[in-house]
C-alpha positions in Angstrom: 23.3 14.2 -3.5 26.6 12.9 -4.9 26.4 9.2 -4.2 26.1 6.5 -6.7 22.5 5.9 -7.8 20.8 3.6 -10.3 20.3 5.0 -13.7 16.5 5.2 -13.4 16.9 7.3 -10.3 19.4 9.6 -11.8 17.1 10.1 -14.7 14.3 11.0 -12.4 16.3 13.5 -10.4 17.6 15.3 -13.6 14.0 15.5 -14.9 12.7 16.7 -11.6 15.3 19.4 -11.2 14.0 21.1 -14.3 10.3 20.2 -13.9 8.4 23.5 -13.9 6.1 24.3 -11.0 2.4 24.0 -11.4 0.9 27.5 -11.0 -2.5 27.4 -9.3 -4.2 28.6 -6.1 -4.5 26.0 -3.3 -8.2 25.3 -2.9 -8.3 23.2 0.3 -7.1 23.7 3.9 -3.9 22.0 5.1 -4.7 18.8 7.0 -2.1 17.3 9.4 -1.1 13.8 8.5 1.1 13.4 11.6 -1.7 14.5 13.9 -4.2 12.1 12.4 -1.7 9.2 12.6 -1.2 9.9 16.3 -4.9 10.1 16.8 -5.4 6.8 15.2 -2.6 5.3 17.2 -4.0 6.6 20.6 -7.5 5.3 19.6 -6.3 1.8 18.7 -7.1 2.3 15.0 -4.8 1.1 12.4 -3.3 4.0 10.5 -3.0 2.8 6.9 -1.8 5.3 4.3 -3.3 4.1 1.1 -1.1 4.8 -1.9 -2.4 5.3 -5.5 0.1 4.4 -8.2 -0.3 2.6 -11.6 3.4 1.6 -12.2 6.6 1.1 -10.5 10.2 0.2 -11.4 9.7 -3.1 -9.3 7.2 -4.3 -11.9 3.7 -3.1 -10.9 1.4 -2.3 -13.8 -2.2 -1.9 -12.9 -5.1 0.2 -14.2 -7.5 1.5 -11.6 -9.8 4.5 -11.5 -8.5 7.1 -9.0 -12.0 8.2 -7.9 -13.2 4.5 -7.3 -10.0 3.9 -5.4 -10.6 6.9 -3.1 -14.2 6.0 -2.5 -13.2 2.5 -1.4 -10.3 3.4 0.9 -11.0 6.9 2.3 -13.3 6.0 5.2 -10.7 3.5 6.6 -7.3 5.1 5.7 -5.5 7.7 7.8 -4.3 9.4 4.7 -3.7 9.0 1.0 -0.3 8.8 -0.8 -0.5 9.9 -4.4 2.4 9.3 -6.9 3.2 12.4 -9.0 6.4 11.1 -10.5 5.8 10.8 -14.3 8.6 8.7 -15.8 8.4 5.4 -13.9 5.4 5.5 -11.6 2.7 6.7 -14.0 2.0 9.7 -11.7 0.9 13.2 -12.4 0.1 16.5 -10.7 -3.3 16.3 -12.1 -4.1 13.1 -10.2 -3.2 14.7 -6.9 -5.4 17.8 -7.8 -8.3 15.3 -8.5 -7.7 13.5 -5.2 -7.5 16.8 -3.3 -10.8 17.7 -4.7 -12.5 14.5 -3.8 -11.4 13.9 -0.2 -10.6 15.9 3.0 -8.3 13.3 4.5 -4.5 14.2 4.5 -2.6 13.6 1.3 1.1 12.8 0.9 2.7 13.7 -2.4 4.9 10.8 -3.4 7.7 11.8 -5.6 11.5 12.1 -5.9 11.5 15.6 -4.4 14.8 17.5 -5.1 13.8 21.0 -5.9 12.0 24.1 -4.4 9.5 24.0 -7.4 8.4 20.6 -6.4 7.6 21.9 -2.8 5.8 24.9 -4.2 3.8 22.6 -6.5 2.9 20.3 -3.6 1.3 23.1 -1.8 -0.4 24.5 -4.8 -2.0 21.2 -5.9 -3.4 20.4 -2.5 -0.9 18.1 -0.8 -0.6 18.2 3.0 2.8 16.4 3.3 5.8 15.8 1.2 8.2 12.8 1.0 11.9 13.6 1.5 14.3 10.7 0.8 17.5 10.7 2.9 19.4 8.4 0.6 19.2 10.8 -2.3 19.8 14.1 -0.4 22.7 15.5 1.4 22.0 16.7 5.0 22.0 20.3 3.8 19.7 19.6 0.8 17.3 17.6 3.2 17.2 20.4 5.7 16.6 23.0 3.1 13.7 21.2 1.5 12.3 20.4 4.9 12.3 24.1 6.0 10.8 25.0 2.7 7.9 22.6 3.1 7.3 23.9 6.6 7.3 27.4 5.3 4.3 26.5 3.2 2.7 24.9 6.2 3.4 21.3 4.9 4.7 18.4 6.9 7.5 16.2 5.8 7.8 12.4 6.0 11.5 11.9 6.0 12.4 8.4 4.5 15.3 6.2 5.5 16.3 2.7 4.6 19.4 2.0 6.8 20.2 2.3 10.5 22.8 4.9 9.7 20.3 7.1 7.9 17.8 6.6 10.7 20.3 7.6 13.4 21.2 10.7 11.3 17.6 12.0 10.8 16.8 11.3 14.5 19.7 13.5 15.4 18.5 16.2 13.0 15.2 16.1 14.8 12.6 15.4 12.0 9.4 14.4 13.9 7.9 12.0 11.2 10.2 9.3 9.9 9.4 6.7 7.3 11.3 3.5 7.0 11.2 2.0 3.6 11.4 -1.8 3.3 12.5 -1.4 -0.3 16.1 -0.5 -1.1 15.8 2.1 -3.8 19.2 1.2 -5.1 18.5 -2.5 -5.7 14.6 -2.5 -5.4 14.9 -5.4 -3.0 12.3 -5.6 -0.2 12.8 -6.9 3.3 10.2 -6.3 6.0 12.6 -7.8 8.4 15.2 -5.1 7.6 12.6 -2.4 8.1 11.8 -3.9 11.6 15.5 -3.6 12.6 15.6 -0.1 11.4 12.4 0.9 13.1 13.7 -0.6 16.3 16.5 2.0 16.4 14.3 5.0 16.2 12.9 6.3 19.6 9.1 6.1 20.0 8.9 9.8 20.6 9.0 10.1 16.7 6.0 9.3 14.5 7.2 6.2 12.8 5.8 5.1 9.4 6.5 1.7 7.8 6.6 1.8 4.0 6.6 -0.8 1.3 6.4 -4.6 1.3 3.3 -4.7 3.5 1.1 -7.5 2.3 -1.0 -8.7 5.2 -2.4 -7.8 8.7 0.4 -9.9 10.2 3.0 -7.7 8.5 1.3 -4.6 10.2 1.2 -6.3 13.6 4.9 -7.4 13.3 6.1 -3.8 12.5 3.9 -2.3 15.2 5.9 -4.2 17.7 8.8 -1.8 17.1 6.8 1.3 17.3 5.4 1.8 13.7 2.4 4.0 14.1 1.3 4.1 10.4 1.8 1.7 7.4 2.0 2.9 3.8 0.5 0.3 1.5 0.6 0.7 -2.3 0.9 -2.4 -4.4 -1.5 -4.7 -2.4 -4.2 -2.0 -2.3 -3.8 -1.1 -6.0 -4.2 -4.9 -6.8 -7.3 -5.1 -4.5 -8.6 -1.9 -2.8 -11.1 -4.0 -0.7 -8.0 -5.3 1.3 -8.2 -2.1 3.2 -11.0 -3.6 5.3 -8.6 -6.3 6.7 -5.4 -4.2 6.8 -7.2 -1.3 8.7 -9.1 -3.4 11.2 -8.5 -2.0 14.8 -5.9 -3.1 17.2 -6.9 -4.5 20.6 -6.2 -1.8 23.3 -4.5 -3.3 26.4 
């Protein structure tokens, strides 16, 4: 860390640095999100990661039952993303425990992860992959958290927003890279920007497009530059039935 961050993000980082781990025994096997994404891609299926969140700093505020949401999306989604950040996203570790108890598809824990205790908790509560955000971590911090996650058998989705960040994480060799259309510093969203960043990442990596995806045309647009999975939150939280359109299969050529 060490770069200038918005106040809300600084507050979350301070909070998460001292957030105690959740002590419990993991109760489900670890499921590979990356392998499932690759399986979907090779079969011409659209790999949508369906995200559950009730709030966000960008203005989302929706009430939706977690179990109803999972029942609607799980047969069509490649995985779930569950927010556990408490201050601004309305998330909780207990939501992830409930999700892990209700489904066997892979689960990404979505949080501002900055500490070992969060990695430990991710494993304990049943997550299969963690989100690591390059813009808020130094290379050393990123690599340390990545290795800690792998030590628990968890995968990591390493998130970037700029071409510079993308080139750096490619050089560091992380196999699953997410490109966020949303700039965490300004909260502005640009799918066109994400397209340009995805274009710079070699296709040997598992590329995930995140945020700002509202339609099937967005998915098809981002797939043109090698996106193999598409993390969708706001649109599905507003209307979970949209999964049927977003996750319809691609035509294999």
